[in-house]
N, CA, C and O of each residue as an XYZ file, in Angstrom:
720
protein
N       9.381      0.297     10.316
C      10.551      1.061     10.680
C      10.121      2.151     11.656
O       9.214      2.933     11.370
N      10.773      2.191     12.790
C      10.432      3.198     13.786
C      11.447      4.320     13.739
O      12.632      4.113     13.477
N      10.956      5.491     13.996
C      11.831      6.656     14.001
C      11.973      7.138     15.434
O      11.023      7.082     16.216
N      13.144      7.602     15.766
C      13.343      8.139     17.104
C      12.670      9.508     17.195
O      12.594     10.235     16.204
N      12.185      9.853     18.385
C      11.520     11.149     18.521
C      12.497     12.297     18.291
O      13.670     12.226     18.658
N      11.990     13.334     17.687
C      12.810     14.511     17.419
C      13.019     15.304     18.704
O      12.099     15.460     19.507
N      14.222     15.795     18.887
C      14.534     16.626     20.030
C      14.141     18.058     19.676
O      14.537     18.552     18.620
N      13.366     18.743     20.534
C      13.018     20.123     20.222
C      14.256     20.990     20.084
O      15.270     20.752     20.740
N      14.167     21.995     19.225
C      15.321     22.861     18.969
C      15.804     23.591     20.213
O      17.003     23.834     20.350
N      14.902     23.948     21.125
C      15.343     24.695     22.295
C      16.033     23.813     23.320
O      16.627     24.338     24.262
N      15.979     22.490     23.177
C      16.689     21.602     24.090
C      18.058     21.196     23.560
O      18.861     20.617     24.292
N      18.319     21.488     22.324
C      19.601     21.126     21.720
C      20.619     22.231     22.003
O      20.299     23.410     21.847
N      21.850     21.872     22.421
C      22.859     22.913     22.661
C      23.200     23.624     21.357
O      23.234     22.991     20.301
N      23.450     24.920     21.415
C      23.785     25.653     20.204
C      25.161     25.264     19.689
O      25.996     24.782     20.455
N      25.405     25.465     18.406
C      26.713     25.107     17.841
C      27.788     26.096     18.277
O      27.486     27.183     18.771
N      29.034     25.707     18.090
C      30.163     26.573     18.417
C      30.214     27.694     17.389
O      30.061     27.461     16.190
N      30.429     28.905     17.870
C      30.520     30.063     16.993
C      31.928     30.644     17.086
O      32.752     30.183     17.877
N      32.186     31.642     16.283
C      33.507     32.257     16.315
C      33.688     33.050     17.604
O      32.720     33.358     18.299
N      34.922     33.371     17.907
C      35.231     34.081     19.141
C      34.722     35.516     19.121
O      34.556     36.124     20.179
N      34.477     36.059     17.958
C      34.021     37.435     17.858
C      32.506     37.549     17.848
O      31.974     38.654     17.737
N      31.807     36.438     17.960
C      30.354     36.441     17.953
C      29.818     36.981     19.278
O      30.415     36.754     20.331
N      28.694     37.691     19.228
C      28.096     38.268     20.428
C      27.655     37.181     21.399
O      27.803     37.338     22.611
N      27.115     36.084     20.882
C      26.658     34.993     21.754
C      27.816     34.373     22.530
O      27.655     34.002     23.693
N      28.974     34.261     21.901
C      30.142     33.708     22.587
C      30.563     34.627     23.731
O      30.902     34.149     24.813
N      30.545     35.924     23.507
C      30.933     36.853     24.571
C      29.901     36.896     25.686
O      30.254     37.130     26.842
N      28.626     36.673     25.359
C      27.613     36.569     26.407
C      27.860     35.328     27.268
O      27.711     35.371     28.490
N      28.237     34.232     26.624
C      28.555     33.015     27.373
C      29.770     33.236     28.269
O      29.791     32.790     29.416
N      30.775     33.924     27.745
C      31.973     34.204     28.540
C      31.613     35.082     29.736
O      32.090     34.843     30.846
N      30.779     36.089     29.521
C      30.341     36.951     30.632
C      29.569     36.143     31.667
O      29.738     36.350     32.869
N      28.725     35.227     31.210
C      27.972     34.372     32.129
C      28.922     33.513     32.964
O      28.754     33.392     34.177
N      29.903     32.929     32.318
C      30.835     32.050     33.021
C      31.725     32.824     33.994
O      32.049     32.314     35.066
N      32.122     34.034     33.639
C      32.934     34.835     34.554
C      32.110     35.343     35.732
O      32.647     35.528     36.825
N      30.822     35.570     35.527
C      29.958     36.027     36.618
C      29.535     34.883     37.532
O      28.998     35.128     38.613
N      29.764     33.649     37.122
C      29.394     32.506     37.953
C      30.044     32.560     39.333
O      29.390     32.288     40.341
N      31.313     32.907     39.379
C      32.033     32.857     40.656
C      31.496     33.844     41.684
O      31.133     33.416     42.780
N      31.424     35.151     41.392
C      30.924     36.056     42.438
C      29.471     35.778     42.825
O      29.118     35.888     44.000
N      28.632     35.424     41.867
C      27.242     35.128     42.188
C      27.115     33.817     42.958
O      26.236     33.672     43.808
N      27.999     32.859     42.655
C      27.973     31.598     43.390
C      28.398     31.795     44.836
O      27.863     31.140     45.731
N      29.346     32.685     45.077
C      29.770     32.963     46.446
C      28.609     33.567     47.236
O      28.356     33.168     48.373
N      27.912     34.516     46.641
C      26.770     35.141     47.317
C      25.688     34.101     47.606
O      25.167     34.043     48.719
N      25.347     33.281     46.609
C      24.323     32.258     46.799
C      24.723     31.216     47.826
O      23.885     30.763     48.606
N      25.991     30.829     47.837
C      26.462     29.826     48.787
C      26.432     30.362     50.213
O      26.000     29.667     51.133
N      26.888     31.592     50.395
C      26.871     32.190     51.731
C      25.437     32.314     52.225
O      25.152     31.991     53.378
N      24.532     32.775     51.371
C      23.128     32.885     51.766
C      22.570     31.516     52.166
O      21.897     31.388     53.189
N      22.852     30.509     51.361
C      22.307     29.178     51.617
C      22.879     28.582     52.896
O      22.133     28.012     53.692
N      24.165     28.700     53.105
C      24.776     28.136     54.317
C      24.248     28.842     55.554
O      23.939     28.194     56.554
N      24.141     30.158     55.497
C      23.602     30.888     56.648
C      22.137     30.530     56.887
O      21.719     30.334     58.028
N      21.366     30.447     55.813
C      19.950     30.135     55.948
C      19.744     28.740     56.536
O      18.934     28.568     57.447
N      20.459     27.757     56.031
C      20.333     26.388     56.546
C      20.891     26.314     57.969
O      20.270     25.722     58.851
N      22.046     26.905     58.187
C      22.669     26.842     59.509
C      21.827     27.487     60.599
O      21.624     26.906     61.666
N      21.343     28.682     60.325
C      20.528     29.370     61.327
C      19.182     28.686     61.493
O      18.716     28.500     62.618
N      18.550     28.307     60.385
C      17.234     27.669     60.463
C      17.270     26.337     61.183
O      16.429     26.072     62.042
N      18.238     25.493     60.842
C      18.338     24.181     61.485
C      18.871     24.329     62.913
O      18.433     23.625     63.823
N      19.817     25.248     63.097
C      20.378     25.442     64.434
C      19.350     25.951     65.430
O      19.390     25.602     66.610
N      18.440     26.769     64.957
C      17.409     27.310     65.840
C      16.097     26.524     65.763
O      15.073     26.970     66.281
N      16.130     25.366     65.124
C      14.901     24.577     64.975
C      14.352     24.108     66.315
O      13.160     23.819     66.421
N      15.184     24.028     67.323
C      14.697     23.619     68.638
C      13.938     24.747     69.329
O      13.236     24.520     70.314
N      14.083     25.953     68.811
C      13.342     27.084     69.368
C      12.130     27.362     68.490
O      11.884     26.653     67.514
N      11.407     28.355     68.827
C      10.192     28.710     68.098
C      10.498     29.365     66.752
O       9.687     29.271     65.831
N      11.639     30.019     66.619
C      11.918     30.808     65.415
C      12.676     30.047     64.339
O      12.767     30.545     63.217
N      13.218     28.885     64.613
C      14.063     28.181     63.646
C      13.349     27.757     62.383
O      13.801     28.079     61.284
N      12.252     27.049     62.509
C      11.546     26.569     61.319
C      10.935     27.702     60.499
O      11.001     27.645     59.271
N      10.339     28.739     61.120
C       9.886     29.856     60.296
C      11.028     30.567     59.562
O      10.847     31.013     58.429
N      12.196     30.676     60.193
C      13.344     31.262     59.489
C      13.783     30.386     58.321
O      14.137     30.897     57.259
N      13.761     29.080     58.513
C      14.107     28.170     57.434
C      13.093     28.276     56.294
O      13.477     28.274     55.124
N      11.819     28.368     56.622
C      10.781     28.508     55.599
C      10.940     29.820     54.835
O      10.805     29.848     53.612
N      11.224     30.896     55.545
C      11.453     32.183     54.880
C      12.725     32.140     54.035
O      12.783     32.748     52.966
N      13.734     31.428     54.511
C      14.960     31.264     53.733
C      14.730     30.493     52.452
O      15.351     30.785     51.430
N      13.846     29.515     52.493
C      13.511     28.775     51.269
C      12.791     29.672     50.270
O      12.968     29.521     49.061
N      11.985     30.600     50.764
C      11.349     31.569     49.874
C      12.411     32.455     49.216
O      12.302     32.792     48.037
N      13.423     32.824     49.974
C      14.538     33.585     49.408
C      15.327     32.778     48.390
O      15.802     33.325     47.394
N      15.469     31.490     48.631
C      16.148     30.627     47.654
C      15.361     30.554     46.356
O      15.943     30.502     45.272
N      14.053     30.550     46.465
C      13.210     30.607     45.265
C      13.513     31.859     44.456
O      13.590     31.811     43.229
N      13.687     32.995     45.158
C      14.001     34.247     44.463
C      15.384     34.204     43.817
O      15.572     34.725     42.717
N      16.352     33.583     44.495
C      17.674     33.417     43.883
C      17.586     32.544     42.638
O      18.249     32.815     41.637
N      16.770     31.497     42.700
C      16.566     30.644     41.523
C      15.929     31.408     40.381
O      16.292     31.210     39.221
N      14.981     32.284     40.696
C      14.350     33.101     39.654
C      15.373     34.031     39.007
O      15.368     34.212     37.789
N      16.247     34.616     39.817
C      17.291     35.497     39.275
C      18.245     34.719     38.372
O      18.661     35.223     37.329
N      18.593     33.497     38.767
C      19.485     32.682     37.942
C      18.819     32.263     36.628
O      19.471     32.211     35.586
N      17.524     31.966     36.683
C      16.815     31.657     35.439
C      16.811     32.865     34.511
O      16.986     32.718     33.302
N      16.611     34.056     35.068
C      16.645     35.273     34.260
C      18.013     35.516     33.658
O      18.120     35.930     32.504
N      19.060     35.261     34.429
C      20.423     35.425     33.917
C      20.711     34.423     32.811
O      21.373     34.752     31.827
N      20.216     33.199     32.970
C      20.422     32.183     31.930
C      19.638     32.540     30.674
O      20.099     32.275     29.564
N      18.465     33.133     30.834
C      17.695     33.566     29.662
C      18.422     34.663     28.901
O      18.516     34.623     27.674
N      18.932     35.638     29.633
C      19.517     36.791     28.957
C      20.908     36.516     28.390
O      21.225     36.973     27.292
N      21.737     35.781     29.115
C      23.111     35.580     28.653
C      23.318     34.284     27.879
O      24.154     34.237     26.977
N      22.580     33.245     28.209
C      22.763     31.962     27.518
C      21.696     31.703     26.466
O      21.802     30.748     25.697
N      20.674     32.538     26.426
C      19.600     32.333     25.461
C      18.780     31.094     25.749
O      18.221     30.494     24.831
N      18.702     30.708     26.989
C      18.014     29.486     27.388
C      16.536     29.779     27.578
O      16.168     30.705     28.300
N      15.695     28.995     26.935
C      14.251     29.124     27.115
C      13.834     28.178     28.225
O      13.841     26.958     28.060
N      13.476     28.754     29.346
C      13.138     27.940     30.498
C      11.902     28.533     31.157
O      11.803     29.745     31.349
N      10.968     27.666     31.496
C       9.730     28.106     32.126
C       9.963     28.349     33.606
O      10.867     27.783     34.219
N       9.132     29.196     34.153
C       9.148     29.411     35.602
C       8.416     28.247     36.265
O       7.381     27.813     35.759
N       8.922     27.736     37.374
C       8.174     26.696     38.079
C       6.898     27.281     38.674
O       6.740     28.496     38.787
N       6.019     26.404     39.040
C       4.745     26.874     39.581
C       4.968     27.599     40.896
O       5.876     27.279     41.663
N       4.118     28.579     41.133
C       4.193     29.321     42.393
C       3.696     28.421     43.514
O       2.999     27.433     43.285
N       4.074     28.788     44.723
C       3.580     28.016     45.860
C       2.073     28.177     45.945
O       1.518     29.229     45.627
N       1.434     27.116     46.380
C      -0.013     27.180     46.541
C      -0.349     28.230     47.600
O       0.206     28.206     48.699
N      -1.252     29.144     47.272
C      -1.580     30.175     48.268
C      -2.268     29.556     49.478
O      -3.125     28.682     49.349
N      -1.878     30.022     50.634
C      -2.467     29.546     51.886
C      -3.509     30.565     52.322
O      -3.214     31.750     52.473
N      -4.713     30.092     52.518
C      -5.777     30.999     52.948
C      -5.571     31.391     54.400
O      -4.977     30.654     55.187
N      -6.065     32.543     54.726
C      -5.894     33.085     56.072
C      -6.464     32.156     57.135
O      -5.889     32.027     58.215
N      -7.586     31.508     56.844
C      -8.202     30.642     57.857
C      -7.426     29.342     58.060
O      -7.612     28.665     59.070
N      -6.550     28.985     57.102
C      -5.738     27.771     57.279
C      -4.644     27.987     58.310
O      -4.247     27.041     58.990
N      -4.154     29.200     58.440
C      -3.247     29.528     59.520
C      -1.767     29.463     59.190
O      -1.357     29.121     58.080
N      -0.994     29.802     60.192
C       0.453     29.898     60.082
C       1.109     28.546     59.835
O       2.043     28.448     59.038
N       0.636     27.512     60.504
C       1.286     26.200     60.395
C       1.088     25.590     59.019
O       1.929     24.820     58.557
N      -0.003     25.920     58.364
C      -0.212     25.460     56.995
C       0.815     26.109     56.064
O       1.382     25.442     55.198
N       1.054     27.421     56.245
C       2.072     28.106     55.449
C       3.447     27.519     55.740
O       4.230     27.276     54.822
N       3.739     27.293     57.012
C       5.040     26.753     57.400
C       5.271     25.389     56.767
O       6.344     25.132     56.220
N       4.278     24.516     56.837
C       4.418     23.167     56.300
C       4.563     23.191     54.784
O       5.401     22.477     54.234
N       3.757     24.002     54.102
C       3.872     24.056     52.640
C       5.195     24.682     52.215
O       5.741     24.303     51.179
N       5.726     25.628     52.985
C       7.026     26.228     52.653
C       8.168     25.237     52.855
O       9.101     25.190     52.053
N       8.100     24.456     53.910
C       9.173     23.487     54.173
C       9.126     22.298     53.209
O      10.136     21.620     53.021
N       7.983     22.041     52.605
C       7.862     20.943     51.641
C       8.055     21.396     50.205
O       7.893     20.585     49.293
N       8.389     22.637     49.968
C       8.487     23.208     48.626
C       9.667     22.614     47.856
O      10.815     22.893     48.202
N       9.420     21.806     46.826
C      10.539     21.206     46.090
C      11.328     22.225     45.276
O      12.528     22.045     45.070
N      10.685     23.283     44.812
C      11.388     24.299     44.030
C      12.416     25.019     44.898
O      13.534     25.275     44.452
N      12.050     25.341     46.117
C      12.990     25.988     47.033
C      14.166     25.092     47.367
O      15.305     25.557     47.410
N      13.908     23.813     47.605
C      14.997     22.893     47.940
C      15.913     22.643     46.745
O      17.119     22.477     46.924
N      15.364     22.613     45.523
C      16.227     22.472     44.340
C      17.084     23.714     44.156
O      18.232     23.605     43.724
N      16.554     24.901     44.474
C      17.351     26.124     44.398
C      18.472     26.101     45.434
O      19.568     26.597     45.175
N      18.199     25.528     46.606
C      19.250     25.369     47.617
C      20.347     24.450     47.093
O      21.532     24.757     47.224
N      19.962     23.333     46.503
C      20.946     22.409     45.933
C      21.743     23.076     44.826
O      22.954     22.880     44.728
N      21.083     23.854     44.000
C      21.764     24.577     42.930
C      22.807     25.538     43.507
O      23.901     25.671     42.959
N      22.467     26.204     44.606
C      23.420     27.135     45.229
C      24.640     26.407     45.791
O      25.750     26.937     45.752
N      24.440     25.199     46.313
C      25.577     24.420     46.820
C      26.482     23.957     45.683
O      27.706     24.028     45.792
N      25.890     23.493     44.613
C      26.678     22.980     43.490
C      27.415     24.107     42.784
O      28.515     23.903     42.271
N      26.827     25.278     42.754
C      27.373     26.386     41.991
C      28.715     26.892     42.500
O      29.495     27.416     41.705
N      29.021     26.761     43.785
C      30.300     27.314     44.260
C      31.499     26.616     43.619
O      32.333     27.300     43.025
N      31.627     25.299     43.708
C      32.791     24.693     43.042
C      32.738     24.867     41.522
O      33.768     25.039     40.870
N      31.526     24.820     40.968
C      31.386     25.014     39.520
C      31.772     26.441     39.138
O      32.414     26.649     38.108
N      31.393     27.423     39.947
C      31.740     28.814     39.663
C      33.231     29.059     39.727
O      33.775     29.806     38.914
N      33.897     28.439     40.685
C      35.355     28.572     40.778
C      36.007     27.967     39.538
O      36.896     28.573     38.939
N      35.564     26.775     39.157
C      36.136     26.104     37.984
C      35.923     26.919     36.717
O      36.870     27.138     35.961
N      34.710     27.367     36.474
C      34.444     28.107     35.230
C      35.185     29.437     35.205
O      35.689     29.839     34.157
N      35.258     30.123     36.334
C      35.969     31.393     36.370
C      37.453     31.200     36.041
O      38.017     31.931     35.227
N      38.071     30.215     36.676
C      39.508     29.989     36.460
C      39.777     29.564     35.025
O      40.684     30.093     34.383
N      39.004     28.620     34.518
C      39.245     28.118     33.153
C      39.036     29.221     32.124
O      39.858     29.379     31.222
N      37.960     29.984     32.238
C      37.685     31.031     31.250
C      38.680     32.170     31.386
O      39.129     32.712     30.376
N      39.032     32.545     32.596
C      39.997     33.630     32.786
C      41.355     33.266     32.203
O      41.985     34.085     31.534
N      41.803     32.051     32.451
C      43.082     31.598     31.880
C      42.974     31.499     30.364
O      43.916     31.843     29.649
N      41.835     31.033     29.872
C      41.648     30.914     28.418
C      41.643     32.270     27.730
O      42.062     32.377     26.577
N      41.180     33.300     28.413
C      41.179     34.637     27.812
C      42.584     35.112     27.468
O      42.778     35.818     26.478
N      43.562     34.728     28.281
C      44.910     35.238     28.093
C      45.886     34.217     27.524
O      46.826     34.587     26.821
N      45.676     32.937     27.820
C      46.649     31.930     27.416
C      46.114     31.052     26.285
O      46.802     30.810     25.293
N      44.911     30.591     26.444
C      44.346     29.630     25.488
C      43.288     30.267     24.596
O      42.301     29.613     24.257
N      43.469     31.526     24.207
C      42.431     32.232     23.479
C      42.034     31.600     22.151
O      40.902     31.817     21.717
N      42.900     30.820     21.467
C      42.409     30.188     20.232
C      41.299     29.160     20.479
O      40.459     28.940     19.607
N      41.289     28.539     21.642
C      40.249     27.544     21.937
C      39.175     28.093     22.860
O      38.329     27.344     23.348
N      39.205     29.403     23.100
C      38.235     30.022     23.996
C      36.778     29.792     23.586
O      35.963     29.491     24.458
N      36.406     29.916     22.305
C      35.001     29.667     21.952
C      34.563     28.238     22.253
O      33.433     28.018     22.691
N      35.432     27.281     22.026
C      35.093     25.885     22.298
C      34.973     25.633     23.802
O      34.066     24.936     24.258
N      35.892     26.206     24.549
C      35.852     26.058     26.005
C      34.606     26.711     26.576
O      33.917     26.133     27.417
N      34.323     27.922     26.111
C      33.137     28.637     26.602
C      31.865     27.884     26.241
O      30.948     27.804     27.058
N      31.791     27.336     25.047
C      30.584     26.607     24.642
C      30.418     25.335     25.468
O      29.308     25.017     25.896
N      31.510     24.604     25.697
C      31.442     23.381     26.495
C      30.979     23.677     27.917
O      30.083     23.006     28.428
N      31.581     24.672     28.559
C      31.211     25.014     29.930
C      29.795     25.597     29.996
O      29.061     25.338     30.950
N      29.418     26.375     28.996
C      28.061     26.943     28.966
C      27.011     25.864     28.780
O      25.930     25.946     29.362
N      27.313     24.858     27.979
C      26.357     23.756     27.807
C      26.177     22.983     29.114
O      25.068     22.556     29.437
N      27.253     22.805     29.858
C      27.121     22.165     31.177
C      26.299     23.043     32.117
O      25.486     22.539     32.892
N      26.511     24.347     32.046
C      25.723     25.274     32.868
C      24.253     25.245     32.459
O      23.370     25.287     33.316
N      23.990     25.175     31.171
C      22.605     25.055     30.693
C      21.945     23.796     31.261
O      20.782     23.820     31.663
N      22.692     22.715     31.287
C      22.160     21.467     31.833
C      21.839     21.577     33.319
O      20.828     21.048     33.782
N      22.702     22.267     34.068
C      22.424     22.441     35.498
C      21.191     23.302     35.719
O      20.378     23.007     36.595
N      21.046     24.358     34.938
C      19.880     25.221     35.093
C      18.609     24.462     34.721
O      17.603     24.540     35.426
N      18.659     23.728     33.609
C      17.488     22.938     33.203
C      17.148     21.877     34.238
O      15.976     21.658     34.545
N      18.159     21.223     34.770
C      17.922     20.120     35.686
C      17.435     20.547     37.057
O      16.615     19.858     37.665
N      17.931     21.680     37.557
C      17.613     22.058     38.937
C      16.661     23.244     39.063
O      15.984     23.376     40.083
N      16.593     24.102     38.061
C      15.778     25.298     38.203
C      14.542     25.324     37.311
O      13.737     26.251     37.402
N      14.383     24.338     36.466
C      13.192     24.311     35.611
C      12.065     23.576     36.326
O      12.296     22.911     37.336
N      10.847     23.694     35.804
C       9.746     22.916     36.403
C      10.088     21.434     36.388
O      10.737     20.942     35.465
N       9.640     20.728     37.426
C      10.113     19.362     37.623
C       9.458     18.329     36.723
O      10.066     17.294     36.450
N       8.266     18.565     36.262
C       7.636     17.583     35.389
C       6.648     18.265     34.465
O       6.354     19.452     34.611
N       6.145     17.506     33.520
C       5.227     18.040     32.521
C       3.957     18.559     33.150
O       3.425     19.576     32.703
N       3.458     17.899     34.165
C       2.236     18.346     34.822
C       2.412     19.723     35.449
O       1.519     20.566     35.368
N       3.578     19.952     36.082
C       3.839     21.262     36.688
C       3.923     22.331     35.618
O       3.486     23.458     35.852
N       4.477     22.015     34.435
C       4.548     22.994     33.354
C       3.161     23.374     32.875
O       2.890     24.542     32.594
N       2.277     22.380     32.781
C       0.928     22.668     32.297
C       0.124     23.474     33.313
O      -0.703     24.301     32.930
N       0.356     23.242     34.591
C      -0.373     23.983     35.622
C       0.072     25.431     35.581
O      -0.411     26.248     36.365
C-alpha cells in the first residue's frame, strides 16, 4: 500500500476564519492594497520595457532595460515582504544575481542582468497584477458594504489565489536555487 506524500503545512491554504479575526482583516487590507500597488508596478514595468526596448537601437537602451530589471527585482522583494506580513506566507528570497567581477566588465553585467529569470518573473507578476488588482479591489470593496456576510469566504478565496501567484512567480524557481 502506497501513501501519498504529505503536503507541508506552509503550502496548504489556511482555513476560513470569522470576519472579526485579525488574519481576515489583514487579508482584506492586502486585497484592497492590490489595486494602487498594481497600478504603480504596471506603470513602472510598461515604462521600463517601453523605454528600454524603444532605445535598444541606441547605446543606452539595453543598459536601461537591465537597470529596470534590477528595479523589478526590488518590486518583487517588496511584494514578497507584503505577502509575508499581511498573508502570513512563508516564502524564500530568490538567489541574488551572480556578482560580476570588475575585470569581467560592463558587458558581462549587462548580459547577466538581461538573462535574469527572477527579474523577468517580477515583470510578468507586475503585468498580471493590474487586472487582478482591479478585480480584487472591486470585489472586496463591494463585499464590505453589500455582501459582508460572505466577506471572510470571499477574502480567503481571493487571498489564496494571490498566495498562489506570489508562490508561482516570486518564489525561487526550483529546489536547487533554494539550496544555493
